[in-house]
mmCIF file of the N, C-alpha and C atoms, coordinates in Angstrom:
data_MODEL
# 
_entry.id   MODEL 
# 
loop_
_atom_site.group_PDB 
_atom_site.id 
_atom_site.type_symbol 
_atom_site.label_atom_id 
_atom_site.label_alt_id 
_atom_site.label_comp_id 
_atom_site.label_asym_id 
_atom_site.label_entity_id 
_atom_site.label_seq_id 
_atom_site.pdbx_PDB_ins_code 
_atom_site.Cartn_x 
_atom_site.Cartn_y 
_atom_site.Cartn_z 
_atom_site.occupancy 
_atom_site.B_iso_or_equiv 
_atom_site.pdbx_formal_charge 
_atom_site.auth_seq_id 
_atom_site.auth_comp_id 
_atom_site.auth_asym_id 
_atom_site.auth_atom_id 
_atom_site.pdbx_PDB_model_num 
ATOM 1   N N  . MET A 1 1  ? -63.767 -54.559 3.904   1.00 0.00 ? 1  MET A N  1 
ATOM 2   C CA . MET A 1 1  ? -64.113 -54.244 5.175   1.00 0.00 ? 1  MET A CA 1 
ATOM 3   C C  . MET A 1 1  ? -65.281 -54.616 5.749   1.00 0.00 ? 1  MET A C  1 
ATOM 4   N N  . ARG A 1 2  ? -66.156 -55.168 5.274   1.00 0.00 ? 2  ARG A N  1 
ATOM 5   C CA . ARG A 1 2  ? -67.201 -55.814 5.790   1.00 0.00 ? 2  ARG A CA 1 
ATOM 6   C C  . ARG A 1 2  ? -66.888 -56.923 6.090   1.00 0.00 ? 2  ARG A C  1 
ATOM 7   N N  . ASP A 1 3  ? -66.247 -57.734 5.632   1.00 0.00 ? 3  ASP A N  1 
ATOM 8   C CA . ASP A 1 3  ? -65.823 -58.745 5.973   1.00 0.00 ? 3  ASP A CA 1 
ATOM 9   C C  . ASP A 1 3  ? -64.759 -58.942 7.102   1.00 0.00 ? 3  ASP A C  1 
ATOM 10  N N  . ARG A 1 4  ? -63.838 -57.615 7.360   1.00 0.00 ? 4  ARG A N  1 
ATOM 11  C CA . ARG A 1 4  ? -62.742 -57.677 8.352   1.00 0.00 ? 4  ARG A CA 1 
ATOM 12  C C  . ARG A 1 4  ? -63.970 -56.596 9.832   1.00 0.00 ? 4  ARG A C  1 
ATOM 13  N N  . GLN A 1 5  ? -65.134 -56.571 9.565   1.00 0.00 ? 5  GLN A N  1 
ATOM 14  C CA . GLN A 1 5  ? -65.985 -55.731 10.187  1.00 0.00 ? 5  GLN A CA 1 
ATOM 15  C C  . GLN A 1 5  ? -65.399 -54.242 11.042  1.00 0.00 ? 5  GLN A C  1 
ATOM 16  N N  . VAL A 1 6  ? -64.802 -53.829 9.942   1.00 0.00 ? 6  VAL A N  1 
ATOM 17  C CA . VAL A 1 6  ? -64.594 -52.587 10.044  1.00 0.00 ? 6  VAL A CA 1 
ATOM 18  C C  . VAL A 1 6  ? -65.651 -51.652 9.791   1.00 0.00 ? 6  VAL A C  1 
ATOM 19  N N  . THR A 1 7  ? -65.800 -50.689 10.820  1.00 0.00 ? 7  THR A N  1 
ATOM 20  C CA . THR A 1 7  ? -66.932 -49.851 10.485  1.00 0.00 ? 7  THR A CA 1 
ATOM 21  C C  . THR A 1 7  ? -66.163 -48.188 9.628   1.00 0.00 ? 7  THR A C  1 
ATOM 22  N N  . PHE A 1 8  ? -67.056 -47.993 8.578   1.00 0.00 ? 8  PHE A N  1 
ATOM 23  C CA . PHE A 1 8  ? -67.044 -46.920 6.908   1.00 0.00 ? 8  PHE A CA 1 
ATOM 24  C C  . PHE A 1 8  ? -67.289 -46.159 7.997   1.00 0.00 ? 8  PHE A C  1 
ATOM 25  N N  . VAL A 1 9  ? -66.188 -44.939 7.831   1.00 0.00 ? 9  VAL A N  1 
ATOM 26  C CA . VAL A 1 9  ? -66.548 -43.551 8.663   1.00 0.00 ? 9  VAL A CA 1 
ATOM 27  C C  . VAL A 1 9  ? -66.724 -42.982 7.403   1.00 0.00 ? 9  VAL A C  1 
ATOM 28  N N  . SER A 1 10 ? -65.971 -42.382 6.229   1.00 0.00 ? 10 SER A N  1 
ATOM 29  C CA . SER A 1 10 ? -66.095 -41.264 5.446   1.00 0.00 ? 10 SER A CA 1 
ATOM 30  C C  . SER A 1 10 ? -67.231 -41.800 4.745   1.00 0.00 ? 10 SER A C  1 
ATOM 31  N N  . GLN A 1 11 ? -67.976 -40.837 4.129   1.00 0.00 ? 11 GLN A N  1 
ATOM 32  C CA . GLN A 1 11 ? -68.741 -40.239 2.829   1.00 0.00 ? 11 GLN A CA 1 
ATOM 33  C C  . GLN A 1 11 ? -68.844 -41.401 1.816   1.00 0.00 ? 11 GLN A C  1 
ATOM 34  N N  . GLU A 1 12 ? -69.204 -42.162 1.174   1.00 0.00 ? 12 GLU A N  1 
ATOM 35  C CA . GLU A 1 12 ? -69.439 -42.770 -0.186  1.00 0.00 ? 12 GLU A CA 1 
ATOM 36  C C  . GLU A 1 12 ? -69.672 -42.022 -1.300  1.00 0.00 ? 12 GLU A C  1 
ATOM 37  N N  . ARG A 1 13 ? -68.510 -41.928 -2.093  1.00 0.00 ? 13 ARG A N  1 
ATOM 38  C CA . ARG A 1 13 ? -67.902 -41.454 -3.685  1.00 0.00 ? 13 ARG A CA 1 
ATOM 39  C C  . ARG A 1 13 ? -69.513 -41.585 -4.570  1.00 0.00 ? 13 ARG A C  1 
ATOM 40  N N  . GLU A 1 14 ? -69.283 -40.446 -5.290  1.00 0.00 ? 14 GLU A N  1 
ATOM 41  C CA . GLU A 1 14 ? -70.776 -40.746 -6.071  1.00 0.00 ? 14 GLU A CA 1 
ATOM 42  C C  . GLU A 1 14 ? -70.056 -41.566 -7.267  1.00 0.00 ? 14 GLU A C  1 
ATOM 43  N N  . ASP A 1 15 ? -69.303 -42.082 -7.609  1.00 0.00 ? 15 ASP A N  1 
ATOM 44  C CA . ASP A 1 15 ? -68.771 -43.185 -8.774  1.00 0.00 ? 15 ASP A CA 1 
ATOM 45  C C  . ASP A 1 15 ? -69.256 -44.377 -8.232  1.00 0.00 ? 15 ASP A C  1 
ATOM 46  N N  . ARG A 1 16 ? -68.686 -44.739 -6.588  1.00 0.00 ? 16 ARG A N  1 
ATOM 47  C CA . ARG A 1 16 ? -69.438 -45.748 -5.963  1.00 0.00 ? 16 ARG A CA 1 
ATOM 48  C C  . ARG A 1 16 ? -70.920 -45.789 -5.704  1.00 0.00 ? 16 ARG A C  1 
ATOM 49  N N  . ILE A 1 17 ? -71.423 -45.191 -5.594  1.00 0.00 ? 17 ILE A N  1 
ATOM 50  C CA . ILE A 1 17 ? -73.057 -45.179 -5.718  1.00 0.00 ? 17 ILE A CA 1 
ATOM 51  C C  . ILE A 1 17 ? -73.530 -45.591 -6.816  1.00 0.00 ? 17 ILE A C  1 
ATOM 52  N N  . ALA A 1 18 ? -72.887 -44.730 -8.085  1.00 0.00 ? 18 ALA A N  1 
ATOM 53  C CA . ALA A 1 18 ? -73.726 -45.172 -8.907  1.00 0.00 ? 18 ALA A CA 1 
ATOM 54  C C  . ALA A 1 18 ? -73.036 -46.727 -10.094 1.00 0.00 ? 18 ALA A C  1 
ATOM 55  N N  . ARG A 1 19 ? -71.639 -46.809 -9.362  1.00 0.00 ? 19 ARG A N  1 
ATOM 56  C CA . ARG A 1 19 ? -71.370 -48.313 -10.079 1.00 0.00 ? 19 ARG A CA 1 
ATOM 57  C C  . ARG A 1 19 ? -71.947 -49.627 -8.947  1.00 0.00 ? 19 ARG A C  1 
ATOM 58  N N  . ARG A 1 20 ? -72.403 -49.419 -7.846  1.00 0.00 ? 20 ARG A N  1 
ATOM 59  C CA . ARG A 1 20 ? -73.567 -50.308 -7.002  1.00 0.00 ? 20 ARG A CA 1 
ATOM 60  C C  . ARG A 1 20 ? -74.681 -50.564 -7.893  1.00 0.00 ? 20 ARG A C  1 
ATOM 61  N N  . ALA A 1 21 ? -75.456 -48.862 -7.959  1.00 0.00 ? 21 ALA A N  1 
ATOM 62  C CA . ALA A 1 21 ? -76.561 -48.788 -8.669  1.00 0.00 ? 21 ALA A CA 1 
ATOM 63  C C  . ALA A 1 21 ? -76.466 -49.847 -10.389 1.00 0.00 ? 21 ALA A C  1 
ATOM 64  N N  . THR A 1 22 ? -75.370 -49.943 -11.063 1.00 0.00 ? 22 THR A N  1 
ATOM 65  C CA . THR A 1 22 ? -75.663 -50.255 -12.068 1.00 0.00 ? 22 THR A CA 1 
ATOM 66  C C  . THR A 1 22 ? -75.714 -52.204 -11.481 1.00 0.00 ? 22 THR A C  1 
ATOM 67  N N  . LYS A 1 23 ? -75.244 -52.306 -10.732 1.00 0.00 ? 23 LYS A N  1 
ATOM 68  C CA . LYS A 1 23 ? -74.817 -53.751 -10.293 1.00 0.00 ? 23 LYS A CA 1 
ATOM 69  C C  . LYS A 1 23 ? -76.055 -54.655 -9.760  1.00 0.00 ? 23 LYS A C  1 
ATOM 70  N N  . GLY A 1 24 ? -77.408 -54.087 -9.449  1.00 0.00 ? 24 GLY A N  1 
ATOM 71  C CA . GLY A 1 24 ? -78.449 -54.226 -8.599  1.00 0.00 ? 24 GLY A CA 1 
ATOM 72  C C  . GLY A 1 24 ? -78.497 -54.822 -7.536  1.00 0.00 ? 24 GLY A C  1 
ATOM 73  N N  . SER A 1 25 ? -78.818 -55.873 -7.336  1.00 0.00 ? 25 SER A N  1 
ATOM 74  C CA . SER A 1 25 ? -79.141 -56.254 -6.241  1.00 0.00 ? 25 SER A CA 1 
ATOM 75  C C  . SER A 1 25 ? -77.571 -57.036 -5.864  1.00 0.00 ? 25 SER A C  1 
ATOM 76  N N  . ARG A 1 26 ? -76.600 -57.042 -6.994  1.00 0.00 ? 26 ARG A N  1 
ATOM 77  C CA . ARG A 1 26 ? -75.202 -57.862 -6.796  1.00 0.00 ? 26 ARG A CA 1 
ATOM 78  C C  . ARG A 1 26 ? -74.874 -56.573 -5.994  1.00 0.00 ? 26 ARG A C  1 
ATOM 79  N N  . GLY A 1 27 ? -74.549 -55.329 -6.141  1.00 0.00 ? 27 GLY A N  1 
ATOM 80  C CA . GLY A 1 27 ? -74.289 -54.815 -5.177  1.00 0.00 ? 27 GLY A CA 1 
ATOM 81  C C  . GLY A 1 27 ? -74.148 -54.496 -3.911  1.00 0.00 ? 27 GLY A C  1 
ATOM 82  N N  . ARG A 1 28 ? -74.921 -54.950 -3.255  1.00 0.00 ? 28 ARG A N  1 
ATOM 83  C CA . ARG A 1 28 ? -74.979 -55.320 -1.766  1.00 0.00 ? 28 ARG A CA 1 
ATOM 84  C C  . ARG A 1 28 ? -75.856 -53.543 -1.507  1.00 0.00 ? 28 ARG A C  1 
ATOM 85  N N  . ARG A 1 29 ? -75.902 -53.585 -0.014  1.00 0.00 ? 29 ARG A N  1 
ATOM 86  C CA . ARG A 1 29 ? -76.470 -52.218 0.507   1.00 0.00 ? 29 ARG A CA 1 
ATOM 87  C C  . ARG A 1 29 ? -75.239 -51.355 0.658   1.00 0.00 ? 29 ARG A C  1 
ATOM 88  N N  . PRO A 1 30 ? -75.939 -49.938 0.558   1.00 0.00 ? 30 PRO A N  1 
ATOM 89  C CA . PRO A 1 30 ? -74.508 -49.191 1.215   1.00 0.00 ? 30 PRO A CA 1 
ATOM 90  C C  . PRO A 1 30 ? -74.105 -48.657 2.375   1.00 0.00 ? 30 PRO A C  1 
ATOM 91  N N  . PRO A 1 31 ? -72.627 -48.550 2.452   1.00 0.00 ? 31 PRO A N  1 
ATOM 92  C CA . PRO A 1 31 ? -72.153 -48.675 4.129   1.00 0.00 ? 31 PRO A CA 1 
ATOM 93  C C  . PRO A 1 31 ? -72.493 -47.339 4.654   1.00 0.00 ? 31 PRO A C  1 
ATOM 94  N N  . ALA A 1 32 ? -72.923 -47.831 6.530   1.00 0.00 ? 32 ALA A N  1 
ATOM 95  C CA . ALA A 1 32 ? -73.776 -46.684 6.750   1.00 0.00 ? 32 ALA A CA 1 
ATOM 96  C C  . ALA A 1 32 ? -72.162 -45.582 7.355   1.00 0.00 ? 32 ALA A C  1 
ATOM 97  N N  . CYS A 1 33 ? -72.477 -44.270 6.577   1.00 0.00 ? 33 CYS A N  1 
ATOM 98  C CA . CYS A 1 33 ? -71.995 -43.363 7.468   1.00 0.00 ? 33 CYS A CA 1 
ATOM 99  C C  . CYS A 1 33 ? -72.086 -42.624 8.609   1.00 0.00 ? 33 CYS A C  1 
ATOM 100 N N  . ASP A 1 34 ? -71.399 -42.782 9.842   1.00 0.00 ? 34 ASP A N  1 
ATOM 101 C CA . ASP A 1 34 ? -71.471 -41.775 10.952  1.00 0.00 ? 34 ASP A CA 1 
ATOM 102 C C  . ASP A 1 34 ? -70.704 -40.626 11.337  1.00 0.00 ? 34 ASP A C  1 
ATOM 103 N N  . THR A 1 35 ? -71.736 -39.747 10.992  1.00 0.00 ? 35 THR A N  1 
ATOM 104 C CA . THR A 1 35 ? -71.572 -38.213 10.562  1.00 0.00 ? 35 THR A CA 1 
ATOM 105 C C  . THR A 1 35 ? -70.565 -37.938 11.973  1.00 0.00 ? 35 THR A C  1 
ATOM 106 N N  . LYS A 1 36 ? -70.889 -38.080 13.217  1.00 0.00 ? 36 LYS A N  1 
ATOM 107 C CA . LYS A 1 36 ? -70.045 -38.100 14.446  1.00 0.00 ? 36 LYS A CA 1 
ATOM 108 C C  . LYS A 1 36 ? -68.494 -38.137 14.585  1.00 0.00 ? 36 LYS A C  1 
ATOM 109 N N  . ILE A 1 37 ? -68.325 -39.291 14.391  1.00 0.00 ? 37 ILE A N  1 
ATOM 110 C CA . ILE A 1 37 ? -67.181 -40.207 13.765  1.00 0.00 ? 37 ILE A CA 1 
ATOM 111 C C  . ILE A 1 37 ? -66.520 -39.205 12.689  1.00 0.00 ? 37 ILE A C  1 
ATOM 112 N N  . TYR A 1 38 ? -67.131 -39.337 11.284  1.00 0.00 ? 38 TYR A N  1 
ATOM 113 C CA . TYR A 1 38 ? -66.528 -38.548 10.580  1.00 0.00 ? 38 TYR A CA 1 
ATOM 114 C C  . TYR A 1 38 ? -65.656 -37.236 10.808  1.00 0.00 ? 38 TYR A C  1 
ATOM 115 N N  . LYS A 1 39 ? -66.706 -36.280 11.775  1.00 0.00 ? 39 LYS A N  1 
ATOM 116 C CA . LYS A 1 39 ? -66.449 -35.191 12.286  1.00 0.00 ? 39 LYS A CA 1 
ATOM 117 C C  . LYS A 1 39 ? -65.082 -35.037 13.450  1.00 0.00 ? 39 LYS A C  1 
ATOM 118 N N  . GLN A 1 40 ? -64.918 -36.064 14.026  1.00 0.00 ? 40 GLN A N  1 
ATOM 119 C CA . GLN A 1 40 ? -63.803 -36.453 14.985  1.00 0.00 ? 40 GLN A CA 1 
ATOM 120 C C  . GLN A 1 40 ? -62.677 -36.585 14.060  1.00 0.00 ? 40 GLN A C  1 
ATOM 121 N N  . ARG A 1 41 ? -62.575 -37.425 12.745  1.00 0.00 ? 41 ARG A N  1 
ATOM 122 C CA . ARG A 1 41 ? -61.314 -37.968 12.038  1.00 0.00 ? 41 ARG A CA 1 
ATOM 123 C C  . ARG A 1 41 ? -61.158 -36.758 11.365  1.00 0.00 ? 41 ARG A C  1 
ATOM 124 N N  . ASN A 1 42 ? -62.167 -36.169 10.953  1.00 0.00 ? 42 ASN A N  1 
ATOM 125 C CA . ASN A 1 42 ? -61.862 -34.767 10.519  1.00 0.00 ? 42 ASN A CA 1 
ATOM 126 C C  . ASN A 1 42 ? -60.517 -33.594 11.060  1.00 0.00 ? 42 ASN A C  1 
ATOM 127 N N  . VAL A 1 43 ? -60.377 -33.670 12.280  1.00 0.00 ? 43 VAL A N  1 
ATOM 128 C CA . VAL A 1 43 ? -60.087 -32.844 13.412  1.00 0.00 ? 43 VAL A CA 1 
ATOM 129 C C  . VAL A 1 43 ? -58.521 -33.665 13.617  1.00 0.00 ? 43 VAL A C  1 
ATOM 130 N N  . VAL A 1 44 ? -58.959 -34.691 13.682  1.00 0.00 ? 44 VAL A N  1 
ATOM 131 C CA . VAL A 1 44 ? -57.349 -35.388 13.486  1.00 0.00 ? 44 VAL A CA 1 
ATOM 132 C C  . VAL A 1 44 ? -56.220 -35.370 12.137  1.00 0.00 ? 44 VAL A C  1 
ATOM 133 N N  . GLU A 1 45 ? -57.093 -35.276 11.294  1.00 0.00 ? 45 GLU A N  1 
ATOM 134 C CA . GLU A 1 45 ? -56.451 -35.530 10.365  1.00 0.00 ? 45 GLU A CA 1 
ATOM 135 C C  . GLU A 1 45 ? -55.975 -33.763 9.571   1.00 0.00 ? 45 GLU A C  1 
ATOM 136 N N  . GLY A 1 46 ? -56.624 -32.980 9.893   1.00 0.00 ? 46 GLY A N  1 
ATOM 137 C CA . GLY A 1 46 ? -55.992 -31.258 10.107  1.00 0.00 ? 46 GLY A CA 1 
ATOM 138 C C  . GLY A 1 46 ? -55.124 -31.472 10.920  1.00 0.00 ? 46 GLY A C  1 
ATOM 139 N N  . CYS A 1 47 ? -55.189 -32.211 12.426  1.00 0.00 ? 47 CYS A N  1 
ATOM 140 C CA . CYS A 1 47 ? -53.698 -32.069 13.093  1.00 0.00 ? 47 CYS A CA 1 
ATOM 141 C C  . CYS A 1 47 ? -52.506 -32.622 12.353  1.00 0.00 ? 47 CYS A C  1 
ATOM 142 N N  . PHE A 1 48 ? -52.487 -33.944 11.689  1.00 0.00 ? 48 PHE A N  1 
ATOM 143 C CA . PHE A 1 48 ? -51.671 -34.604 11.000  1.00 0.00 ? 48 PHE A CA 1 
ATOM 144 C C  . PHE A 1 48 ? -51.296 -33.351 9.947   1.00 0.00 ? 48 PHE A C  1 
ATOM 145 N N  . ASN A 1 49 ? -52.154 -33.120 9.317   1.00 0.00 ? 49 ASN A N  1 
ATOM 146 C CA . ASN A 1 49 ? -51.951 -31.770 8.419   1.00 0.00 ? 49 ASN A CA 1 
ATOM 147 C C  . ASN A 1 49 ? -50.902 -30.760 8.821   1.00 0.00 ? 49 ASN A C  1 
ATOM 148 N N  . ARG A 1 50 ? -51.321 -29.737 9.964   1.00 0.00 ? 50 ARG A N  1 
ATOM 149 C CA . ARG A 1 50 ? -50.492 -28.948 10.571  1.00 0.00 ? 50 ARG A CA 1 
ATOM 150 C C  . ARG A 1 50 ? -48.837 -29.324 11.316  1.00 0.00 ? 50 ARG A C  1 
ATOM 151 N N  . LEU A 1 51 ? -48.896 -30.633 11.829  1.00 0.00 ? 51 LEU A N  1 
ATOM 152 C CA . LEU A 1 51 ? -47.788 -31.263 11.584  1.00 0.00 ? 51 LEU A CA 1 
ATOM 153 C C  . LEU A 1 51 ? -46.799 -31.390 10.798  1.00 0.00 ? 51 LEU A C  1 
ATOM 154 N N  . LYS A 1 52 ? -47.331 -31.640 9.539   1.00 0.00 ? 52 LYS A N  1 
ATOM 155 C CA . LYS A 1 52 ? -46.627 -32.027 8.475   1.00 0.00 ? 52 LYS A CA 1 
ATOM 156 C C  . LYS A 1 52 ? -45.861 -30.709 7.854   1.00 0.00 ? 52 LYS A C  1 
ATOM 157 N N  . GLN A 1 53 ? -46.231 -29.750 8.382   1.00 0.00 ? 53 GLN A N  1 
ATOM 158 C CA . GLN A 1 53 ? -45.816 -27.888 7.943   1.00 0.00 ? 53 GLN A CA 1 
ATOM 159 C C  . GLN A 1 53 ? -44.289 -28.319 8.153   1.00 0.00 ? 53 GLN A C  1 
ATOM 160 N N  . PHE A 1 54 ? -44.239 -28.824 9.501   1.00 0.00 ? 54 PHE A N  1 
ATOM 161 C CA . PHE A 1 54 ? -42.521 -29.114 10.358  1.00 0.00 ? 54 PHE A CA 1 
ATOM 162 C C  . PHE A 1 54 ? -41.742 -29.793 9.647   1.00 0.00 ? 54 PHE A C  1 
ATOM 163 N N  . ARG A 1 55 ? -40.710 -29.470 8.856   1.00 0.00 ? 55 ARG A N  1 
ATOM 164 C CA . ARG A 1 55 ? -39.748 -30.222 8.201   1.00 0.00 ? 55 ARG A CA 1 
ATOM 165 C C  . ARG A 1 55 ? -39.465 -31.476 8.808   1.00 0.00 ? 55 ARG A C  1 
ATOM 166 N N  . ASP A 1 56 ? -38.964 -31.608 9.921   1.00 0.00 ? 56 ASP A N  1 
ATOM 167 C CA . ASP A 1 56 ? -38.140 -32.716 10.260  1.00 0.00 ? 56 ASP A CA 1 
ATOM 168 C C  . ASP A 1 56 ? -38.809 -33.495 10.687  1.00 0.00 ? 56 ASP A C  1 
ATOM 169 N N  . VAL A 1 57 ? -40.258 -33.081 11.360  1.00 0.00 ? 57 VAL A N  1 
ATOM 170 C CA . VAL A 1 57 ? -41.612 -34.356 11.242  1.00 0.00 ? 57 VAL A CA 1 
ATOM 171 C C  . VAL A 1 57 ? -41.847 -34.958 10.000  1.00 0.00 ? 57 VAL A C  1 
ATOM 172 N N  . ALA A 1 58 ? -42.257 -33.827 9.102   1.00 0.00 ? 58 ALA A N  1 
ATOM 173 C CA . ALA A 1 58 ? -42.641 -34.253 7.671   1.00 0.00 ? 58 ALA A CA 1 
ATOM 174 C C  . ALA A 1 58 ? -41.709 -35.457 7.053   1.00 0.00 ? 58 ALA A C  1 
ATOM 175 N N  . THR A 1 59 ? -40.600 -35.157 7.142   1.00 0.00 ? 59 THR A N  1 
ATOM 176 C CA . THR A 1 59 ? -39.363 -36.083 6.458   1.00 0.00 ? 59 THR A CA 1 
ATOM 177 C C  . THR A 1 59 ? -38.491 -36.877 7.245   1.00 0.00 ? 59 THR A C  1 
ATOM 178 N N  . ARG A 1 60 ? -38.941 -36.526 8.405   1.00 0.00 ? 60 ARG A N  1 
ATOM 179 C CA . ARG A 1 60 ? -38.072 -37.586 9.780   1.00 0.00 ? 60 ARG A CA 1 
ATOM 180 C C  . ARG A 1 60 ? -36.626 -37.639 9.281   1.00 0.00 ? 60 ARG A C  1 
ATOM 181 N N  . TYR A 1 61 ? -35.902 -36.592 9.512   1.00 0.00 ? 61 TYR A N  1 
ATOM 182 C CA . TYR A 1 61 ? -34.363 -36.107 9.574   1.00 0.00 ? 61 TYR A CA 1 
ATOM 183 C C  . TYR A 1 61 ? -34.080 -37.259 10.665  1.00 0.00 ? 61 TYR A C  1 
ATOM 184 N N  . ALA A 1 62 ? -34.545 -36.843 11.943  1.00 0.00 ? 62 ALA A N  1 
ATOM 185 C CA . ALA A 1 62 ? -34.198 -37.683 13.204  1.00 0.00 ? 62 ALA A CA 1 
ATOM 186 C C  . ALA A 1 62 ? -34.542 -38.824 12.760  1.00 0.00 ? 62 ALA A C  1 
ATOM 187 N N  . LYS A 1 63 ? -33.375 -40.232 12.727  1.00 0.00 ? 63 LYS A N  1 
ATOM 188 C CA . LYS A 1 63 ? -33.084 -41.438 12.111  1.00 0.00 ? 63 LYS A CA 1 
ATOM 189 C C  . LYS A 1 63 ? -34.176 -42.080 14.061  1.00 0.00 ? 63 LYS A C  1 
ATOM 190 N N  . CYS A 1 64 ? -33.675 -41.193 14.993  1.00 0.00 ? 64 CYS A N  1 
ATOM 191 C CA . CYS A 1 64 ? -33.187 -42.502 16.278  1.00 0.00 ? 64 CYS A CA 1 
ATOM 192 C C  . CYS A 1 64 ? -34.696 -41.744 16.861  1.00 0.00 ? 64 CYS A C  1 
ATOM 193 N N  . ALA A 1 65 ? -35.704 -42.635 17.833  1.00 0.00 ? 65 ALA A N  1 
ATOM 194 C CA . ALA A 1 65 ? -36.934 -42.763 17.397  1.00 0.00 ? 65 ALA A CA 1 
ATOM 195 C C  . ALA A 1 65 ? -37.106 -41.662 18.415  1.00 0.00 ? 65 ALA A C  1 
ATOM 196 N N  . ALA A 1 66 ? -36.432 -41.519 19.834  1.00 0.00 ? 66 ALA A N  1 
ATOM 197 C CA . ALA A 1 66 ? -36.339 -40.559 20.633  1.00 0.00 ? 66 ALA A CA 1 
ATOM 198 C C  . ALA A 1 66 ? -35.974 -38.965 20.148  1.00 0.00 ? 66 ALA A C  1 
ATOM 199 N N  . TYR A 1 67 ? -35.640 -39.112 19.045  1.00 0.00 ? 67 TYR A N  1 
ATOM 200 C CA . TYR A 1 67 ? -34.787 -37.284 18.658  1.00 0.00 ? 67 TYR A CA 1 
ATOM 201 C C  . TYR A 1 67 ? -36.380 -37.266 17.974  1.00 0.00 ? 67 TYR A C  1 
ATOM 202 N N  . TYR A 1 68 ? -36.873 -38.155 17.080  1.00 0.00 ? 68 TYR A N  1 
ATOM 203 C CA . TYR A 1 68 ? -38.022 -37.631 16.423  1.00 0.00 ? 68 TYR A CA 1 
ATOM 204 C C  . TYR A 1 68 ? -39.337 -37.785 17.100  1.00 0.00 ? 68 TYR A C  1 
ATOM 205 N N  . GLN A 1 69 ? -39.607 -38.158 18.156  1.00 0.00 ? 69 GLN A N  1 
ATOM 206 C CA . GLN A 1 69 ? -40.495 -37.954 19.018  1.00 0.00 ? 69 GLN A CA 1 
ATOM 207 C C  . GLN A 1 69 ? -40.162 -36.453 19.662  1.00 0.00 ? 69 GLN A C  1 
ATOM 208 N N  . ALA A 1 70 ? -39.202 -36.283 20.106  1.00 0.00 ? 70 ALA A N  1 
ATOM 209 C CA . ALA A 1 70 ? -38.691 -35.269 21.056  1.00 0.00 ? 70 ALA A CA 1 
ATOM 210 C C  . ALA A 1 70 ? -38.743 -33.770 19.665  1.00 0.00 ? 70 ALA A C  1 
ATOM 211 N N  . GLY A 1 71 ? -38.994 -33.935 18.488  1.00 0.00 ? 71 GLY A N  1 
ATOM 212 C CA . GLY A 1 71 ? -39.416 -33.111 17.473  1.00 0.00 ? 71 GLY A CA 1 
ATOM 213 C C  . GLY A 1 71 ? -40.754 -32.769 17.134  1.00 0.00 ? 71 GLY A C  1 
ATOM 214 N N  . LEU A 1 72 ? -41.389 -34.188 17.896  1.00 0.00 ? 72 LEU A N  1 
ATOM 215 C CA . LEU A 1 72 ? -42.969 -34.134 16.886  1.00 0.00 ? 72 LEU A CA 1 
ATOM 216 C C  . LEU A 1 72 ? -43.582 -33.320 18.405  1.00 0.00 ? 72 LEU A C  1 
ATOM 217 N N  . THR A 1 73 ? -43.113 -33.438 19.739  1.00 0.00 ? 73 THR A N  1 
ATOM 218 C CA . THR A 1 73 ? -43.725 -32.986 20.776  1.00 0.00 ? 73 THR A CA 1 
ATOM 219 C C  . THR A 1 73 ? -42.800 -31.687 20.510  1.00 0.00 ? 73 THR A C  1 
ATOM 220 N N  . ILE A 1 74 ? -42.366 -31.323 20.370  1.00 0.00 ? 74 ILE A N  1 
ATOM 221 C CA . ILE A 1 74 ? -42.009 -29.710 19.793  1.00 0.00 ? 74 ILE A CA 1 
ATOM 222 C C  . ILE A 1 74 ? -42.852 -29.160 18.850  1.00 0.00 ? 74 ILE A C  1 
ATOM 223 N N  . ALA A 1 75 ? -42.959 -29.870 18.280  1.00 0.00 ? 75 ALA A N  1 
ATOM 224 C CA . ALA A 1 75 ? -44.066 -29.396 17.118  1.00 0.00 ? 75 ALA A CA 1 
ATOM 225 C C  . ALA A 1 75 ? -45.232 -29.289 17.529  1.00 0.00 ? 75 ALA A C  1 
ATOM 226 N N  . ALA A 1 76 ? -45.829 -30.353 18.124  1.00 0.00 ? 76 ALA A N  1 
ATOM 227 C CA . ALA A 1 76 ? -47.418 -30.114 19.111  1.00 0.00 ? 76 ALA A CA 1 
ATOM 228 C C  . ALA A 1 76 ? -47.836 -29.224 20.255  1.00 0.00 ? 76 ALA A C  1 
ATOM 229 N N  . ILE A 1 77 ? -46.196 -28.828 20.788  1.00 0.00 ? 77 ILE A N  1 
ATOM 230 C CA . ILE A 1 77 ? -46.473 -27.686 21.647  1.00 0.00 ? 77 ILE A CA 1 
ATOM 231 C C  . ILE A 1 77 ? -46.276 -26.055 20.798  1.00 0.00 ? 77 ILE A C  1 
ATOM 232 N N  . VAL A 1 78 ? -45.334 -26.153 20.119  1.00 0.00 ? 78 VAL A N  1 
ATOM 233 C CA . VAL A 1 78 ? -45.758 -24.909 19.061  1.00 0.00 ? 78 VAL A CA 1 
ATOM 234 C C  . VAL A 1 78 ? -46.595 -24.938 18.345  1.00 0.00 ? 78 VAL A C  1 
ATOM 235 N N  . LEU A 1 79 ? -47.696 -25.635 18.100  1.00 0.00 ? 79 LEU A N  1 
ATOM 236 C CA . LEU A 1 79 ? -49.261 -25.366 17.263  1.00 0.00 ? 79 LEU A CA 1 
ATOM 237 C C  . LEU A 1 79 ? -50.148 -24.908 18.516  1.00 0.00 ? 79 LEU A C  1 
ATOM 238 N N  . TRP A 1 80 ? -49.766 -25.624 19.612  1.00 0.00 ? 80 TRP A N  1 
ATOM 239 C CA . TRP A 1 80 ? -50.790 -25.150 20.874  1.00 0.00 ? 80 TRP A CA 1 
ATOM 240 C C  . TRP A 1 80 ? -50.638 -24.236 21.078  1.00 0.00 ? 80 TRP A C  1 
ATOM 241 N N  . LEU A 1 81 ? -49.432 -23.122 21.111  1.00 0.00 ? 81 LEU A N  1 
ATOM 242 C CA . LEU A 1 81 ? -49.088 -22.153 21.463  1.00 0.00 ? 81 LEU A CA 1 
ATOM 243 C C  . LEU A 1 81 ? -49.851 -21.176 20.539  1.00 0.00 ? 81 LEU A C  1 
ATOM 244 N N  . ARG A 1 82 ? -49.765 -21.243 19.353  1.00 0.00 ? 82 ARG A N  1 
ATOM 245 C CA . ARG A 1 82 ? -50.635 -20.712 18.204  1.00 0.00 ? 82 ARG A CA 1 
ATOM 246 C C  . ARG A 1 82 ? -51.557 -20.136 18.940  1.00 0.00 ? 82 ARG A C  1 
# 
């Protein structure tokens, strides 16, 4: 990720921290975690999980892009009205 200059958003797992510690100076420094961006990511992931509750969106029954987008729009409207 560092080579491609991608920012690290989620928190680092404990096993990664331990593995980096065993490598010593070759383990590089830990990636910085931006908590504000991480909270926004959690909201987006929650929205995707709610949309996946709709069967036609999750399994993509509609093979035509226009029908899929219409189903996605209807699912978003239903979630918004709840």
